[in-house]
C-alpha positions in Angstrom: -51.7 -6.1 -5.5 -48.0 -6.0 -4.2 -47.7 -4.1 -0.8 -44.8 -2.5 1.0 -44.4 -3.3 4.5 -42.3 -0.5 6.3 -40.9 -2.0 9.9 -40.6 0.9 12.5 -39.0 0.7 16.2 -36.5 2.1 18.7 -33.0 0.9 18.5 -33.5 -2.4 20.5 -29.9 -3.7 19.9 -29.4 -7.1 17.8 -31.9 -9.5 17.0 -31.9 -13.0 19.1 -30.7 -16.0 17.3 -34.1 -17.6 17.2 -35.8 -14.7 16.0 -33.2 -14.6 13.1 -33.8 -17.9 12.4 -37.6 -17.7 12.4 -37.0 -14.6 9.6 -34.8 -16.6 7.7 -37.5 -19.3 7.3 -40.1 -16.9 6.7 -38.3 -15.1 4.0 -37.5 -18.4 2.2 -40.9 -19.7 2.4 -41.9 -16.3 1.0 -39.1 -16.5 -1.9 -40.0 -19.9 -2.8 -43.5 -19.2 -3.0 -43.4 -16.4 -5.2 -44.5 -13.7 -2.7 -41.1 -12.2 -1.9 -40.5 -9.3 -4.4 -38.1 -7.3 -2.5 -36.9 -6.1 1.1 -33.9 -6.1 3.9 -32.7 -4.5 6.5 -31.7 -1.0 6.5 -28.4 0.6 7.6 -29.1 2.9 11.1 -29.4 6.7 11.2 -25.8 7.1 11.7 -25.4 5.7 7.8 -28.3 8.0 6.5 -28.9 11.7 5.4 -32.3 13.4 5.0 -33.1 15.4 2.0 -35.2 18.1 2.6 -37.2 20.7 0.7 -38.2 23.5 2.9 -39.0 27.3 1.6 -37.8 26.9 -2.2 -34.5 25.4 -0.9 -33.0 21.6 -1.1 -30.9 21.0 2.4 -29.1 17.7 3.0 -28.6 16.5 6.3 -26.6 13.8 7.5 -27.4 11.1 10.0 -27.5 10.5 13.0 -30.8 12.3 13.4 -30.5 13.2 17.5 -34.7 13.5 17.2 -35.5 10.6 15.7 -37.2 7.9 18.5 -38.1 5.1 15.9 -36.2 4.4 12.9 -37.2 2.7 9.9 -35.5 -0.7 10.1 -36.5 -2.8 7.3 -38.9 -3.0 4.6 -40.4 -5.6 2.1 -42.3 -5.8 -1.2 -44.5 -8.7 -1.0 -47.5 -10.0 -3.6 -50.7 -10.8 -2.5 -54.2 -11.5 -4.0 -56.1 -9.6 -1.5 -55.7 -6.6 1.2 -56.7 -9.0 3.7 -54.2 -11.7 2.5 -51.8 -8.9 3.2 -53.0 -7.6 6.7 -53.2 -11.2 7.8 -49.5 -12.1 6.9 -48.4 -8.6 8.4 -50.1 -9.6 11.7 -48.3 -12.8 12.0 -45.1 -11.1 11.0 -45.5 -9.1 14.1 -46.3 -12.2 16.4 -43.2 -13.6 15.1 -41.6 -10.7 17.0 -43.7 -11.0 19.9 -42.3 -14.8 20.1 -39.4 -15.0 19.4 -37.9 -11.2 20.4 -39.2 -10.6 23.9 -39.6 -7.2 25.0 -39.6 -5.9 21.0 -41.8 -2.8 20.5 -42.2 -1.5 17.0 -45.2 -1.5 14.1 -45.2 -2.5 10.1 -46.9 0.3 8.4 -48.4 -2.0 5.4 -49.1 0.2 1.8 -50.5 -1.0 -1.2 -47.4 -0.3 -4.2 -49.7 1.6 -7.1 -48.8 1.1 -10.5 -49.0 3.2 -13.6 -52.6 2.6 -14.3 -53.1 3.8 -10.7 -51.1 6.9 -11.5 -52.6 8.1 -14.9 -56.0 9.5 -15.2 -58.8 7.7 -17.0 -60.0 9.0 -19.8 -63.6 9.6 -19.2 -66.1 8.0 -21.9 -66.5 9.4 -25.3 -63.3 11.5 -24.8 
């Protein structure tokens, strides 16, 4: 099962080197094990755009967004055998932040990626 992890946080400045070192090791281990599918850090709100559909009109809004209190700072797509394994990994990831980046606050949203078989309605028996 594949899961996307979305990391949200306030703009807290550059990460400490000890944290970067631990993230490099975590990424290397995930790549070696075959668990890592894709991921990376994301540029900040100043480099982003929001494309919104409202009232039948599509509108492009260039960043930065003054109302944004949190940003999605990074993402990862990882392969796990079970939801429990994904949850355990995500908790460990957040504990790494707590240990190596004192004062960091944020959250990681863990979302299962659905494949084509999950999106196409199954035919009922007899049809």
